[in-house]
C-alpha positions in Angstrom: -25.5 1.7 12.3 -22.0 0.8 11.1 -19.9 -1.8 13.3 -16.7 -0.2 14.4 -14.9 -3.5 15.2 -15.8 -4.9 11.6 -14.8 -1.5 10.1 -11.3 -1.6 12.2 -10.7 -5.2 10.8 -11.7 -4.3 7.3 -9.1 -1.4 7.4 -6.6 -3.6 8.9 -7.0 -6.0 6.0 -6.5 -3.3 3.8 -3.5 -2.0 5.1 -2.0 -5.7 5.0 -3.0 -6.5 1.3 -1.2 -2.7 0.3 1.7 -3.7 2.2 2.0 -6.9 0.4 1.4 -5.3 -3.0 3.9 -2.7 -2.0 6.4 -5.4 -1.5 5.5 -7.3 -4.5 6.3 -4.1 -6.6 9.7 -3.6 -5.0 10.4 -7.0 -6.0 9.5 -6.4 -9.6 11.5 -3.3 -9.6 14.8 -5.3 -8.6 14.1 -8.0 -11.1 13.4 -5.6 -14.0 16.0 -2.9 -12.9 19.0 -4.4 -14.9 17.4 -3.9 -18.1 18.9 -0.8 -19.8 16.6 1.8 -20.7 13.2 -0.2 -20.3 14.6 -1.0 -16.7 14.6 2.3 -15.8 11.1 3.2 -17.1 10.0 0.3 -15.2 11.7 1.3 -12.0 10.3 4.8 -12.2 6.6 3.1 -12.9 6.8 0.7 -10.2 8.0 3.4 -7.8 5.2 5.7 -8.6 2.6 2.6 -8.1 4.2 1.9 -4.8 4.0 5.7 -3.6 0.4 5.5 -4.5 -0.3 2.3 -2.7 1.7 3.9 0.4 -0.6 6.9 0.5 -3.6 4.7 0.6 -2.3 2.6 3.2 -1.5 5.5 5.2 -5.2 6.8 4.8 -6.4 3.7 5.9 -4.1 3.5 9.0 -5.2 7.1 9.8 -8.8 5.9 9.4 -8.3 3.1 11.8 -6.6 5.2 14.4 -9.3 7.8 14.4 -11.7 5.0 14.8 -9.9 3.8 17.6 -9.7 6.8 19.6 -13.4 7.7 18.8 -14.2 4.8 21.1 
């Protein structure tokens, strides 16, 4: 049977890791934004990747909330 405490800890770790990834993408976006055309392309790419990571992070947070409420 799955251990709810370990699952909650794993989901929390995923949330933290994704948060760090989103922050790193934001820094990279700022670092490359000054380059004319290519910077705009990279900025859009980083925004899209950050949005994907944010969606995954929300799923992990929701799963952790559901797990906590089911105890």
